[in-house]
C-alpha positions in Angstrom: -113.1 -6.1 -0.8 -114.4 -7.9 2.0 -112.3 -10.2 3.7 -112.8 -14.4 2.8 -114.7 -15.0 6.0 -117.0 -12.1 5.5 -120.9 -12.3 5.7 -122.5 -13.7 2.8 -123.8 -11.2 0.2 -127.2 -11.4 -1.2 -127.2 -13.0 -4.9 -128.2 -10.5 -7.6 -130.3 -10.9 -10.1 -129.8 -7.2 -11.5 -127.8 -4.6 -10.7 -130.0 -1.7 -9.3 -130.2 0.8 -6.8 -132.8 -0.9 -5.5 -133.4 -4.4 -4.2 -132.1 -7.4 -5.2 -134.4 -10.1 -5.8 -133.1 -13.7 -6.0 -133.7 -15.3 -9.6 -136.9 -17.6 -9.7 -135.9 -21.1 -9.1 -132.2 -20.0 -8.3 -130.5 -20.9 -5.3 -128.6 -18.7 -2.8 -124.8 -19.1 -2.5 -123.7 -20.1 1.3 -120.9 -17.6 2.9 -118.6 -20.6 2.0 -119.8 -20.7 -1.7 -119.3 -17.0 -2.2 -115.7 -17.0 -0.7 -114.8 -19.7 -3.2 -116.1 -17.4 -5.9 -113.9 -14.9 -4.8 -110.9 -17.2 -4.3 -111.5 -18.5 -7.9 -111.1 -14.8 -9.1 -107.9 -14.3 -7.2 -106.7 -17.5 -8.6 -107.2 -16.4 -12.3 -105.5 -13.2 -11.4 -102.4 -14.6 -10.0 -102.0 -16.9 -13.1 -102.4 -13.6 -15.2 -99.6 -11.7 -12.9 -97.1 -14.6 -13.5 -97.6 -14.8 -17.3 -96.8 -10.8 -17.4 -93.3 -11.9 -16.6 -92.8 -15.2 -17.9 -94.1 -14.5 -21.4 -91.5 -11.5 -21.7 -88.7 -14.0 -20.5 -89.6 -16.9 -22.7 -89.9 -14.4 -25.9 -87.1 -12.1 -25.5 -84.7 -14.8 -24.3 -85.3 -17.4 -27.1 -84.5 -14.3 -29.6 -81.1 -14.1 -27.9 -80.4 -17.9 -28.3 -78.6 -19.6 -30.9 -80.2 -22.6 -32.7 -77.4 -24.9 -30.6 -79.0 -23.6 -27.5 -75.7 -21.5 -26.5 -76.0 -17.8 -25.9 -75.3 -15.7 -28.9 -71.7 -14.0 -28.4 -72.0 -10.8 -26.4 -69.0 -8.6 -25.7 -68.6 -9.5 -21.9 -68.4 -13.4 -21.5 -71.5 -15.5 -21.8 -74.0 -13.4 -19.7 -76.6 -11.6 -21.7 -79.1 -8.9 -20.4 -82.3 -7.7 -22.4 -85.3 -5.5 -21.5 -86.0 -3.1 -19.2 -89.3 -4.3 -17.8 -88.4 -6.4 -16.6 -84.9 -6.4 -16.6 -83.5 -9.9 -17.4 -80.0 -11.7 -17.3 -79.4 -15.1 -18.8 -75.9 -16.2 -17.2 -74.5 -19.5 -18.9 -73.9 -22.5 -16.8 -73.7 -25.7 -18.8 -74.0 -24.1 -22.2 -77.6 -24.5 -22.8 -79.1 -24.2 -19.2 -78.7 -20.4 -17.8 -80.0 -18.9 -14.8 -82.5 -16.0 -14.8 -82.3 -13.0 -12.8 -85.5 -10.9 -13.6 -86.3 -7.5 -12.1 -88.7 -4.7 -12.5 -87.1 -1.3 -11.5 -89.5 0.2 -9.5 -92.9 0.6 -11.2 -93.0 -0.2 -14.6 -95.7 -1.5 -17.3 -94.4 -5.0 -18.6 -97.2 -5.4 -21.1 -96.8 -2.0 -22.2 -100.3 -1.1 -20.7 -100.7 2.5 -19.1 -102.1 1.7 -15.4 -100.9 -1.8 -15.1 -97.6 -1.4 -13.2 -95.1 -4.2 -11.7 -92.4 -4.3 -9.4 -90.2 -7.1 -7.7 -88.3 -9.7 -8.9 -88.1 -13.4 -9.8 -85.0 -16.0 -10.3 -84.8 -19.4 -11.5 -83.2 -21.0 -14.8 -84.0 -21.3 -18.6 -82.9 -24.2 -20.8 -82.9 -23.4 -24.7 -83.1 -26.9 -25.7 -86.2 -27.9 -23.6 -87.7 -24.6 -23.8 -88.3 -24.8 -20.3 -88.6 -22.3 -17.5 -88.2 -22.7 -13.7 -89.1 -19.7 -11.9 -89.4 -18.6 -8.4 -91.4 -15.5 -7.8 -90.4 -13.0 -4.9 -92.8 -10.3 -4.0 -93.7 -9.5 -7.7 -96.1 -6.6 -7.1 -98.6 -5.7 -9.8 -101.1 -3.2 -9.1 -100.5 -3.6 -5.3 -101.2 -7.1 -5.1 -97.9 -9.1 -4.3 -97.1 -12.6 -6.1 -94.8 -15.2 -4.4 -94.3 -18.8 -5.5 -92.9 -20.9 -8.1 -93.7 -21.8 -11.7 -92.2 -24.9 -13.6 -93.2 -24.4 -17.6 -92.3 -25.2 -20.9 -93.3 -22.5 -23.6 -94.3 -22.3 -27.4 -93.9 -19.4 -29.4 -96.1 -19.4 -32.5 -97.7 -16.8 -34.3 -96.3 -13.9 -32.1 -98.3 -15.4 -29.1 -96.6 -17.1 -26.1 -98.2 -20.6 -24.8 -96.8 -21.7 -21.1 -97.8 -25.1 -20.2 -96.8 -26.5 -16.7 -97.1 -26.3 -12.8 -97.8 -23.5 -11.2 -97.8 -23.0 -7.5 -98.7 -19.3 -6.7 -100.0 -17.1 -3.6 -101.4 -13.6 -4.1 -101.7 -11.1 -1.5 -103.7 -8.1 -1.1 -103.1 -6.5 2.0 -103.6 -9.3 4.9 -106.0 -11.4 2.6 -104.2 -14.4 0.6 -105.2 -16.8 -2.0 -102.9 -19.7 -2.8 -103.3 -21.5 -6.4 -101.7 -24.8 -7.0 -102.1 -27.0 -10.0 -101.2 -27.6 -13.7 -102.4 -25.1 -16.6 -102.2 -23.9 -20.1 -101.6 -20.2 -20.5 -101.5 -18.1 -23.6 -100.2 -14.3 -24.0 -101.3 -12.2 -27.2 -99.0 -9.2 -27.3 -101.2 -7.7 -30.1 -104.2 -7.7 -28.3 -102.1 -7.6 -25.1 -104.5 -10.3 -23.7 -103.6 -13.2 -21.3 -106.0 -16.2 -21.4 -105.9 -19.4 -19.2 -107.1 -22.0 -21.8 -107.1 -24.4 -18.9 -106.3 -25.1 -15.3 -107.1 -27.8 -12.9 -105.6 -27.6 -9.3 -106.9 -26.1 -5.9 -107.4 -22.6 -4.4 -107.0 -21.9 -1.0 -108.0 -19.1 1.4 -108.2 -19.0 5.3 -107.2 -22.6 5.3 -110.1 -23.9 3.1 -108.8 -25.7 -0.2 -111.3 -26.1 -2.9 -111.1 -27.8 -6.2 -110.9 -25.5 -9.3 -111.1 -25.7 -12.9 -110.5 -22.6 -15.2 -111.5 -22.9 -18.7 -110.7 -20.1 -21.4 -110.4 -17.4 -18.9 -109.4 -14.1 -20.5 -108.1 -11.3 -18.8 -107.4 -8.0 -20.9 -106.3 -4.9 -18.5 -105.5 -3.0 -22.0 -109.2 -3.5 -23.2 -111.2 -3.2 -19.7 -109.0 -1.1 -17.3 -109.3 -4.3 -14.9 -107.8 -7.5 -14.2 -111.3 -9.2 -13.9 -111.8 -11.9 -16.6 -113.9 -11.0 -19.3 -114.7 -14.4 -20.5 -114.5 -18.1 -19.7 -115.5 -20.2 -16.8 -114.4 -21.5 -13.2 -115.5 -24.6 -11.7 -115.4 -24.8 -7.7 -116.1 -28.1 -5.7 -115.3 -29.7 -2.4 -114.8 -28.8 1.3 -118.6 -28.8 2.0 -119.6 -26.5 -0.9 -122.1 -27.6 -3.9 -120.3 -27.5 -7.3 -120.4 -24.1 -8.5 -119.7 -22.9 -12.2 -119.1 -19.2 -12.4 -119.1 -17.6 -15.7 -116.9 -14.4 -16.5 -118.7 -12.2 -19.7 -117.5 -9.0 -21.5 -119.7 -6.8 -18.8 -117.8 -8.3 -15.4 -114.8 -6.1 -15.8 -116.8 -2.9 -15.4 -119.8 -4.2 -13.5 -118.2 -6.8 -11.4 -121.0 -9.0 -12.1 -120.7 -13.0 -12.9 -123.2 -16.0 -13.6 -123.3 -18.7 -10.9 -124.9 -21.8 -11.5 -125.1 -24.0 -8.2 -125.6 -27.6 -9.2 -128.2 -28.1 -11.8 -130.1 -25.1 -10.7 -130.8 -21.8 -12.7 -128.0 -19.6 -12.8 -128.2 -16.4 -10.6 -126.2 -13.2 -11.0 -123.5 -12.5 -8.3 -121.3 -9.3 -7.8 -117.8 -9.6 -7.2 -117.4 -6.5 -5.2 -119.4 -7.9 -2.4 -117.7 -11.1 -1.8 
């Protein structure tokens, strides 16, 4: 993957071995706009990576807490440890508000997906009565991309799914390249299909000192089905910092081809290959 400030790649109409003509009536993206498309993709990935930890803490933690918010009786004090990927310890403090220590021991697959492995740790607090989690990510690495930052979320468990709603302040790094994502959003994890969905997110994505306004809607990531952390559905809308308004649409072929549809302003949409950005 080329750096954020790389020279702009050509807009794709089709994926072929030949030339890449521009769609009739379409508009080419500038270098700054192409960089924004890349950053938006990284932002979606960072939210899904945070979800891989927090959905486990929320669902498994809730199963080990009594209806009054206290930890169920255990043999050693009021601490309880559950899971192995991650291994999570809740330590009683005020009776309903617990400290969290979550660790991925080496490489493990937190979502039970072969090929998706994580290492690193997170700390924070867990409030049983308000169903809220405050988490601090410390180099949480999944598939060579490292995540740092914080999340302040409430969670809802319904129909087997975990929904996380709150404020996200995350930075994902791939080598020297970093993308920061800050804002509010609702994320859902479906354990049956091993699918993460950013239902909605409004905030900013920042790379190389350039911050863009970002809105994600119904962005779906399913490594188990696609072998890729590229979204397979949903849209990302980008604006600000001297770029035109961009609407990026992911589809079921994006994980395998890397191609997304991009509409610039009201011009006809054209195809862009994420691998060239």
